[in-house]
C-alpha positions in Angstrom: -0.1 0.1 0.0 1.2 3.5 -0.7 -0.2 7.1 0.1 -0.8 9.8 -2.3 -0.2 13.5 -1.9 -1.8 16.3 -3.9 0.3 19.8 -3.4 -1.1 23.0 -4.5 -3.0 21.1 -7.5 -5.0 23.3 -9.7 -6.7 22.9 -13.2 -7.9 25.3 -15.5 -9.9 24.8 -18.5 -9.5 28.1 -20.6 -10.9 30.8 -18.3 -12.6 28.2 -16.2 -10.9 27.2 -12.9 -12.2 23.7 -12.3 -9.8 23.1 -9.4 -8.4 26.0 -7.2 -5.0 25.4 -5.6 -5.7 22.6 -2.8 -3.5 20.2 -0.7 -5.1 16.5 -0.2 -3.1 13.8 1.5 -4.5 10.0 1.5 -2.6 7.7 3.5 -1.8 3.9 2.8 -4.9 1.9 3.0 -7.2 4.8 3.5 -10.3 5.2 1.8 -11.2 8.7 1.2 -14.4 9.9 -0.9 -14.8 13.2 -2.7 -18.3 14.3 -2.0 -19.6 17.3 -3.6 -22.4 18.5 -6.1 -22.0 18.5 -9.8 -19.2 20.8 -11.1 -17.4 20.9 -7.9 -14.3 19.6 -9.5 -14.4 15.9 -7.7 -14.1 14.0 -11.2 -11.5 16.5 -12.4 -9.3 15.7 -9.3 -9.8 12.0 -9.7 -8.7 12.3 -13.5 -5.6 14.3 -12.6 -4.6 11.2 -10.0 -5.3 8.8 -12.9 -3.2 10.8 -15.3 -6.2 11.4 -17.7 -5.8 15.2 -16.9 -2.7 17.2 -16.5 -2.9 19.6 -13.8 -2.2 23.5 -14.4 0.1 23.7 -11.6 1.3 21.6 -8.1 2.5 18.2 -7.8 1.1 14.5 -7.3 3.3 12.3 -5.3 3.1 8.5 -4.5 4.9 7.9 -1.2 6.9 11.0 -1.8 7.9 10.1 -5.5 6.9 13.0 -7.9 4.4 11.2 -10.7 3.0 14.4 -12.0 4.3 14.0 -15.2 3.8 10.1 -15.8 1.4 8.7 -17.8 -1.7 6.5 -16.9 0.1 3.2 -17.7 3.2 4.1 -15.6 1.1 4.8 -12.2 -0.2 1.3 -11.4 -3.7 2.8 -10.6 -6.8 0.6 -10.8 -9.7 2.7 -11.9 -13.7 1.7 -11.7 -15.8 3.8 -13.8 -19.5 5.1 -13.7 -20.6 2.8 -16.6 -18.0 -0.1 -15.7 -16.5 -0.3 -19.4 -16.4 -3.8 -19.5 -15.8 -5.7 -22.8 -19.4 -7.4 -23.6 -17.7 -9.7 -26.0 -15.4 -11.1 -23.4 -16.3 -13.5 -20.5 -15.8 -12.5 -16.9 -12.6 -14.2 -16.5 -11.3 -12.7 -19.7 -12.5 -9.1 -18.6 -10.9 -9.5 -15.0 -7.7 -10.8 -16.8 -7.3 -8.2 -19.2 -4.9 -5.8 -17.0 -2.7 -8.8 -16.3 -2.3 -9.8 -19.8 -1.3 -6.5 -21.0 1.4 -6.2 -18.2 2.8 -9.7 -19.6 1.9 -11.8 -16.3 2.4 -15.6 -16.7 -1.0 -17.5 -17.6 -0.8 -19.8 -14.6 -0.4 -16.6 -12.3 -3.1 -15.0 -14.2 -5.5 -18.2 -13.3 -4.8 -17.8 -9.9 -5.0 -14.2 -9.2 -8.3 -14.0 -11.3 -9.9 -16.7 -9.1 -8.8 -15.3 -6.0 -10.0 -11.9 -6.7 -13.4 -13.5 -8.3 -13.8 -15.0 -4.8 -13.2 -11.7 -3.0 -16.0 -9.9 -4.9 -18.3 -13.3 -4.5 -18.2 -14.2 -8.0 -16.9 -17.8 -7.6 -17.7 -19.9 -10.3 -18.8 -16.9 -12.6 -15.3 -16.6 -14.7 -17.2 -18.5 -17.8 -20.2 -16.4 -17.9 -20.5 -13.6 -20.6 -20.9 -10.0 -19.2 -24.3 -9.4 -21.0 -25.7 -12.4 -18.8 -24.9 -10.6 -15.5 -26.9 -8.3 -13.4 -26.2 -4.7 -12.8 -24.5 -5.6 -9.3 -22.8 -8.3 -10.9 -21.2 -6.5 -13.6 -20.0 -3.8 -11.1 -18.2 -6.5 -9.1 -16.7 -7.3 -12.2 -15.3 -3.8 -12.9 -14.1 -3.8 -9.3 -12.2 -7.2 -9.6 -10.7 -6.1 -12.9 -9.6 -3.0 -11.1 -8.1 -4.7 -8.0 -6.5 -7.8 -9.6 -3.5 -5.9 -11.2 -2.9 -5.0 -7.1 -2.8 -1.1 -7.9 -1.1 1.5 -5.7 -4.1 3.4 -5.8 -7.8 2.4 -6.5 -9.8 5.2 -8.1 -13.8 4.9 -8.2 -15.8 7.3 -10.2 -19.4 7.2 -8.8 -19.4 3.4 -9.7 -23.0 2.7 -8.0 -24.7 5.4 -10.1 -26.7 2.9 -12.4 -27.7 0.6 -9.6 -31.4 0.8 -8.0 -31.4 2.0 -4.6 -31.7 -1.2 -2.8 -28.8 -2.8 -4.9 -26.8 0.3 -4.2 -27.1 -0.1 -0.3 -25.9 -3.5 -0.6 -23.0 -3.0 -2.6 -21.9 0.0 -0.5 -22.0 -2.3 2.2 -20.2 -5.1 0.3 -17.2 -2.7 -0.7 -16.6 -1.3 2.7 -16.7 -5.1 4.1 -14.0 -5.8 1.4 -11.9 -2.9 2.3 -11.9 -3.7 5.8 -10.7 -7.0 5.0 -8.3 -5.9 2.6 -7.3 -2.3 2.8 -6.6 -0.4 -0.4 -5.4 3.3 -0.7 -8.9 4.4 -2.2 -10.1 7.6 -3.8 -13.8 7.7 -4.4 -15.9 10.2 -6.1 -19.7 10.5 -5.2 -22.6 13.0 -5.0 -24.2 10.8 -2.7 -23.8 11.6 0.8 -24.9 8.0 2.0 -22.3 6.4 0.0 -19.6 8.6 1.5 -21.1 8.1 5.1 -21.2 4.4 4.8 -17.9 3.4 3.1 -15.2 6.2 4.3 -12.7 6.3 6.6 -12.5 10.3 5.7 -14.7 12.6 3.6 -13.6 15.6 1.5 -16.6 18.0 0.9 -15.7 20.0 -2.3 -17.4 23.2 -3.6 -16.5 25.2 -6.8 -12.7 23.8 -7.0 -12.1 23.7 -3.2 -12.0 21.2 -0.3 -14.1 23.0 1.9 -13.9 20.6 4.9 -12.4 17.3 5.5 -12.3 14.6 8.3 -14.5 11.3 9.4 -18.1 11.0 8.6 -18.7 11.6 12.4 -16.9 14.6 12.4 -18.6 16.4 9.4 -21.8 15.4 10.4 -21.9 16.7 14.1 -19.1 19.5 13.4 -19.8 21.2 10.1 -17.8 24.4 9.1 -20.6 26.0 7.5 -24.1 25.8 6.2 -22.9 24.3 3.0 -21.7 21.3 4.5 -24.6 21.0 7.0 -27.0 21.3 4.1 -24.9 18.7 2.0 -24.3 16.1 4.8 -27.4 14.9 6.3 -30.5 16.7 7.0 -30.4 19.8 8.9 -32.6 22.5 10.6 -31.1 25.6 9.8 -32.6 28.7 11.6 -31.0 32.1 10.1 -30.1 34.9 12.4 -27.3 36.9 13.6 -24.5 36.4 16.3 -25.2 38.1 19.3 -22.2 37.2 21.4 -19.2 34.8 21.4 -16.6 33.7 23.7 -15.0 31.6 21.1 -16.3 28.2 22.5 -20.0 29.0 22.4 -22.3 31.6 21.2 -25.5 33.3 21.6 -27.7 33.3 18.4 -30.6 35.6 17.7 -33.2 35.1 15.1 -36.7 36.6 14.0 -39.5 34.0 15.2 -37.4 32.5 18.1 -38.6 33.3 21.1 -35.6 34.2 23.5 -31.7 33.7 22.0 -30.6 30.2 21.3 -27.1 29.2 22.6 -24.8 26.7 20.9 -21.1 25.7 19.9 -19.4 28.4 18.1 -17.8 27.7 15.0 -14.8 29.3 13.5 -15.7 32.0 11.0 -18.7 33.7 12.8 -18.8 36.9 14.2 -20.5 39.3 16.6 -23.5 40.8 14.4 -22.5 38.8 11.3 -25.1 36.6 9.5 -25.1 32.9 10.8 -27.4 30.0 11.2 -28.3 27.8 14.1 -27.9 24.2 13.2 -30.2 21.5 14.9 -30.1 17.9 13.4 -33.7 16.7 13.3 -32.9 13.7 15.5 -32.2 15.9 18.4 -35.4 17.5 18.4 -36.9 15.6 21.1 -40.5 15.5 23.1 -39.8 17.2 26.2 -42.0 18.0 29.0 -42.1 21.9 29.5 -40.5 22.4 26.1 -41.5 24.7 23.5 -45.1 24.3 22.1 -45.2 23.1 18.5 -47.8 21.9 15.9 -47.5 19.0 14.2 -47.9 19.9 10.4 -46.6 17.1 8.8 -45.9 13.2 9.4 -43.7 11.1 6.8 -43.4 7.5 7.7 -40.3 6.1 6.9 -40.5 2.5 8.3 -38.9 2.5 11.8 -38.5 6.2 11.5 -41.4 9.0 11.5 -40.4 12.5 10.5 -42.1 15.3 11.7 -42.7 19.0 10.6 -43.2 21.1 13.3 -44.7 24.7 13.4 -43.5 26.4 16.7 -46.1 29.1 16.4 -43.8 31.8 15.4 -42.9 31.4 11.8 -40.4 29.0 12.7 -40.6 25.3 11.4 -38.5 22.4 12.4 -38.0 18.8 11.3 -37.7 16.0 14.2 -37.2 12.4 13.5 -38.3 9.7 16.0 -38.3 6.1 16.2 -42.0 5.3 15.3 -42.8 3.8 18.5 -41.8 7.3 20.2 -43.9 9.2 17.6 -46.6 11.2 19.7 -50.3 10.8 18.6 -51.6 14.0 19.2 -51.6 17.3 16.8 -49.5 19.3 19.2 -46.3 18.6 21.0 -43.7 19.9 23.4 -40.4 19.8 22.1 -36.9 20.7 23.2 -33.0 20.3 22.3 -29.7 20.4 24.3 -27.6 23.4 23.9 -24.7 20.8 23.2 -26.7 19.7 19.9 -26.7 23.3 18.5 -24.0 24.6 16.2 -23.7 28.2 15.4 -22.5 28.4 11.7 -21.2 30.8 9.1 -24.0 31.4 6.5 -22.7 30.5 3.0 -24.5 31.3 -0.1 
């Protein structure tokens, strides 16, 4: 396993800045997801790592060795594309073996390595099957097997689950994560699906407009977003707009139109007294509380074991609450509250 480091990497297409100068390090054996909306620069950054794009500036290093000018063939990188890019006229075995054949590996070694990797992706006995006879999930696993059989220094995946239906996508997410935990590989994964990033990643880099806005573990980004963009993009949030009334650097007092009395929560770097901000409360932290704020249940959304409630606090403020179905109140009104520890005061981004 080898680590990869982007140092002040930037990419410009004409007058368009797809990637602004950024730094990113992926440790050996680490699974890092690039998460962001379309046009944020995720795939461009991945293509620079693969050698399909040349950066306008900056360097790319593999374990300290500069590989910026190397061709894709010289980088020993495995790639899984969104459309799989499998050869329909070849069998499963032939597809997986293709990269090994190009590298001139001995036939006996090819057979051994292909059978081993097919077992890893749970396609034992599928070697003779035609690609056209496989389901979408099986084709995705063939593409993954073809990428890892060459024992790449870095595994790159560009939204490989985009063509799968929702339930199959969830199954494959868990399968990829399980495989990574069993046999760690340095992996850079591109997605715009927050659930994929949360389920599979060691760390997540949230991108916007060619920049990495925040990078960290899924838990860190979910509970400590740096601004309202990250809060909105990663998970569901109640974001109440307003202004910072006071802060001591650790906590902040927040005032908002419609909220009865100020809110107090964790201060996030970047907020300033008098400046625009938002108070973030995740829906699971809005709980039935005796003596809390009175709210009318405007809408109920049944999600199986979870019920989402849209609440009107009676002053123009609406909040969402997510409760286990067994805990959901039966009436039309409720008293709710939340802990100050679960309130974050964030810089507002447009």
